[in-house]
Backbone as a ProteinNet text record, in pm:
[ID]
protein_1_A
[PRIMARY]
XXXXXXXXXXXXXXXXXXXXXXXXXXXXXXXXXXXXXXXXXXXXXXXXXXXXXXXXXXXXXXXXXXXXXXXXXXXXXXXXXXX
[TERTIARY]
84.3	0	89	43.3	116.3	18.4	60.1	-19.3	78.3	59.7	150	83.7	160.6	106.5	206	154.8	240.3	172	249.7	194.4	193.2	264.8	270.2	293.2	202.8	215.9	231.7	327.8	360.5	414.7	459.9	525.9	655.7	705.8	830.7	809.1	686.7	657.2	712	718.8	770.3	673	725.8	644	691.5	596.4	626.2	554	607.4	541.6	529.3	418.1	394.8	397.8	471.2	481.4	366.1	327.1	218	249.7	151	165.6	199.9	303.3	338.5	449	500.2	603.5	742.2	767.5	901.1	906.5	820.7	825.9	748.8	670.5	588.1	482.6	408.5	301.2	205.7	193	107.8	-39.8	-75.6	-215.9	-256	-156.8	-186.4	-242.4	-338.5	-391.6	-479	-557.8	-645.9	-768.1	-808.3	-922.7	-873.4	-952	-912.7	-906.8	-991.1	-988.2	-856.8	-808.9	-680.9	-565.3	-568.5	-464.6	-465.1	-584.5	-595.2	-536.6	-562.1	-509.4	-357.6	-303.8	-158.2	-95.6	-153.7	-101.8	-121.5	-232.3	-256.9	-146	-108.3	-0.4	130	161.2	284.7	281.6	169.7	156.6	165.2	98.9	99.3	239.3	314	452.1	540.4	522.3	604.9	564.2	434	382.5	266.8	297.9	195.6	91.9	117.7	18.4	29	-73.5	-77.5	-158.8	-192.4	-272.7	-192.9	-265.1	-202.3	-282.7	-214.6	-275.7	-236.4	-333.6	-309.3	-330.9	-258.6	-277.9	-247.2	-309.8	-284.5	-319.9	-267.4	-294	-346.6	-451.3	-512.7	-561.7	-521.2	-565.6	-515.7	-403.9	-350.9	-446.2	-529.4	-629.2	-734.2	-775.9	-870.9	-807.7	-681.6	-610.8	-596.8	-570.2	-559.4	-692.8	-802.1	-933.7	-963.2	-935.5	-957.5	-871.2	-747.4	-658.9	-713.7	-767.3	-826.6	-942.5	-1026.8	-1140	-1089.4	-989	-935.7	-868.5	-794.6	-730.1	-833.3	-938.1	-1041.3	-1117.4	-1135.3	-1199.1	-1117	-986.4	-898.1	-884.1	-955.5	-949.5	-841.6	-773.4	-670.5	-733.9	-671.8	-720.6	-662	-750.8	-711.3	-776	-708.5	-770.2	-786.7	-712.5	-720.2	-681.9	-757.9	-724.7	-707.3
-116.2	0	122.6	224.3	349.9	464.9	568	689.8	805	888.2	999	1128.9	1220	1350.8	1456.6	1570.7	1679.8	1812.3	1914.2	2048.9	2121	2073	2138.6	2036.1	1940.4	1833.8	1893.4	1846.5	1893.9	2036.5	2080.2	2210	2187.3	2291.3	2279.4	2244.3	2210.4	2177.9	2042.1	2017.2	1888.8	1774.1	1655.1	1535	1431.7	1358.7	1257.5	1129.3	1016.9	887.7	819.6	755.9	682.8	533.7	460.6	316.3	246.4	133.7	56.2	20.7	31.3	-0.7	-149.2	-180.5	-319	-377.4	-304.4	-360.3	-364.4	-280.9	-273.5	-332.9	-429.5	-496.7	-429	-324.8	-264.1	-365.5	-327.5	-412.2	-450.2	-576.7	-623.7	-599.1	-576.2	-549.4	-406.9	-317.1	-176	-161.3	-75.9	-46.1	-154	-220.8	-325.3	-269.4	-150.2	-88	35.1	81.1	199.5	321.2	323.2	434	435.5	317.8	308.7	348.4	302.4	339	489.9	547.5	691.9	768.9	723.2	791.1	780.1	665.1	647.6	743.1	749.5	838.7	985.4	1018.1	1155.5	1201	1116.2	1149.8	1176.1	1093.1	1108.5	1235.6	1260	1377	1505	1507.2	1625.1	1654	1549.1	1567.8	1623.2	1570.5	1612.8	1749.6	1777	1903.4	1951.4	2025.5	2062.6	2162.7	2231.8	2327.6	2340.2	2401.6	2423.8	2318.1	2345.6	2251.8	2126.7	2017.9	1891.1	1826.5	1783.8	1705.6	1561.1	1470.3	1329.1	1243.6	1135.6	1037	899.6	798.6	662.5	565.2	445.7	340.7	218.2	158.4	39.9	73.5	-2	28.8	166.3	209.4	341.7	453.4	431.3	531	544.5	433.5	436	503	472.1	534.7	684.8	727.2	869.3	939.9	875.9	935.4	948.6	844.2	849.3	959	969.9	1073.2	1211.7	1229.3	1357.2	1393.8	1296.9	1320.8	1368.3	1301.1	1336.9	1474	1502.9	1633.6	1745.5	1726	1828.4	1847.9	1743.7	1757.6	1846.5	1849.5	1933.9	2074.1	2100.4	2232.1	2248	2139.1	2144.9	2142.8	2208.2	2211.3	2093.5	2017.5	1907.5	1935.7	2011.8	2054.7	1945.3	1835.2	1730.2	1595.8	1494.2	1356.8	1278.9
0	0	0	-66.4	-59.6	-51.8	11.9	24.2	9.3	-89.9	-116.1	-76.1	-26.1	3.6	-37.5	-73.8	-116.2	-91	-73.9	-57.4	-190.1	-287.3	-417.7	-527.2	-539.3	-637.5	-776.5	-849.8	-983.5	-982.3	-865.8	-853.8	-779.5	-718.8	-643.5	-497.2	-459	-319.5	-279.8	-148.3	-100.2	-126.9	-139.1	-155.4	-54.2	3.2	103.9	65.5	105.9	86.3	222	244.1	368.5	338.7	418.1	400.7	470.8	417	476.3	621.1	705.3	846.5	861.7	940.2	968.9	884.1	784.9	697.3	759.4	855.8	914.7	1054.4	1083	1210.5	1321.7	1288	1392.1	1436.9	1534.4	1586.6	1473.8	1445.6	1336.1	1362.8	1488.1	1521.9	1489.9	1476.2	1449.4	1308.4	1293.3	1161.4	1102.8	1184.2	1132.3	1061.4	1096.9	1030	955.3	858.8	783.9	875.7	977.1	1072.4	1149.4	1189.2	1260.4	1169.1	1045	948.7	927.8	911.2	893.2	1009.9	1130.9	1249.5	1256.7	1222.9	1220.7	1119.9	999.5	896.2	934.1	997.4	1041.1	1135.3	1228	1321.2	1246.8	1148.7	1071.3	986.4	920.8	834.2	916.4	1029.5	1114.9	1167.3	1194.7	1240.5	1128.1	1006.1	892.7	838.7	838	781.7	868.4	973.8	1070.6	1022.1	911	861.9	710.8	653.6	509.7	438	312	232.9	195.8	175.6	139.6	27.6	-76	-183.3	-159.2	-166	-137.2	-261.1	-268.9	-374.6	-317.2	-371.6	-326.8	-436.7	-426.3	-524.1	-451.1	-504.1	-445.6	-304	-202.9	-67.2	-23.9	-79.3	-48.1	-86.6	-189	-226.7	-117.1	-61.4	49.6	171.4	197.1	309.2	286.5	163.9	132.6	155.5	117.2	138.2	288	363.7	508.8	571.5	528	578.8	545.5	425.6	387	478.8	509.3	599.6	735	788.2	919.6	917.6	812.3	800.8	793.8	713.1	700.4	830.9	907.3	1039.2	1131.2	1109.1	1189.5	1131.6	1023.1	961.2	856.3	820.5	717.1	579.7	483.9	346.5	268.7	201.8	115	-21.2	-107.4	-231.1	-336.6	-323.7	-425.2	-365	-400.5	-361.9	-489.9
[MASK]
+++++++++++++++++++++++++++++++++++++++++++++++++++++++++++++++++++++++++++++++++++

């Protein structure tokens, strides 16, 4: 799974990639639901980019994770202009 985020996709803005939960030996129980995955990614995104708009993209399950992350970001008042 992959979930990409950027503040300036196709521009000079930064781009980040999030790795699937559990691939590097973390707790395999973490992220069993899309809500849990979204919360894990929200914590990572907020740490990497605490403010400003974010454009998200994902492939396969990563697309679902990107959508969930967008919902959580918008609930916090963050701008997500494109998924």
